[in-house]
C-alpha positions in Angstrom: 90.6 109.9 70.9 89.3 110.5 74.4 91.0 108.8 77.3 89.1 106.0 79.0 87.8 106.5 82.5 90.1 105.7 85.3 87.6 103.1 86.6 87.5 101.2 83.3 90.6 99.0 83.8 93.7 98.5 85.9 96.0 100.3 83.4 94.0 103.5 83.6 93.7 103.2 87.4 97.4 103.0 87.9 98.1 105.9 85.6 97.7 108.1 88.7 100.9 108.3 90.7 99.1 108.4 94.1 97.3 105.2 93.3 100.6 103.5 92.5 101.9 104.8 95.9 98.9 103.2 97.6 99.4 99.9 95.8 103.1 99.9 96.7 102.2 100.6 100.4 99.7 97.8 100.4 102.0 95.3 98.7 103.5 94.0 101.9 100.4 93.6 104.0 96.8 94.6 104.6 96.4 98.1 106.0 93.7 100.2 107.5 92.7 103.4 105.7 94.1 105.5 108.6 97.5 103.8 108.3 97.6 104.7 104.6 96.7 108.3 105.3 99.4 108.7 107.9 102.1 106.8 106.1 101.6 108.4 102.7 100.8 111.9 104.1 97.6 112.2 102.1 94.2 113.5 103.2 91.6 110.8 104.2 89.1 111.8 101.5 91.7 111.5 98.8 92.9 108.1 100.0 89.3 106.9 100.1 88.7 108.2 96.6 91.8 106.4 95.3 91.0 103.2 97.1 87.5 103.3 95.6 88.9 103.4 92.1 91.4 100.7 92.9 88.6 98.6 94.4 86.3 99.1 91.4 88.9 97.8 88.9 89.7 94.9 91.3 93.3 95.9 92.2 92.5 95.9 95.9 90.2 94.0 98.2 88.5 95.4 101.3 87.6 93.8 104.6 85.5 95.5 107.3 86.4 94.9 110.9 84.0 96.9 113.1 84.2 100.5 111.9 87.5 100.1 110.2 88.1 99.2 106.6 91.2 97.2 105.7 92.7 97.0 102.2 95.1 94.7 100.5 96.3 94.2 97.0 94.7 91.6 94.8 97.7 89.9 93.2 95.6 88.1 90.6 94.3 91.4 89.3 97.8 92.9 89.2 99.1 90.0 87.1 98.1 91.6 83.7 100.1 94.7 84.7 103.1 92.6 85.6 102.9 90.6 82.4 102.7 93.7 80.3 105.7 95.4 82.0 107.8 92.2 81.5 108.0 93.1 77.8 109.8 96.3 78.7 111.9 94.5 81.3 113.3 92.4 78.5 114.0 95.5 76.4 115.8 97.2 79.2 117.8 94.1 80.0 118.9 93.9 76.4 119.9 97.6 76.5 121.8 97.1 79.7 123.7 94.1 78.3 124.7 96.2 75.3 126.0 99.0 77.6 127.9 96.5 79.7 129.5 94.9 76.5 130.6 98.3 75.3 132.0 99.3 78.6 134.0 96.0 78.9 135.3 96.4 75.3 136.4 100.0 76.1 138.1 98.8 79.3 139.9 96.1 77.4 141.1 98.6 74.8 142.3 100.9 77.6 144.1 98.0 79.4 146.1 97.4 76.2 147.5 100.9 76.2 
């Protein structure tokens, strides 16, 4: 089965690590394209391409101020990603609890020696 285009939905868009880096960088505040370029050490055309994909799937919003473009995350569009990953968060929490229980049981056994 062929993979869907990166612009078809948020899940495909964030499959690319550099786009996730951009989203992480934008999570705290709105940023100009130039700030993203400098902070992430990427070339401007690459940043613009990635921002275009993120914008088309709705993960970021853009605002023009004069000649500058400012981007920010769209929290509402990120919600489905967050909700999907919560499934795995519960799985990992369960696994971590099991590891903790085993470690505590082993420590109790060692304390009895």
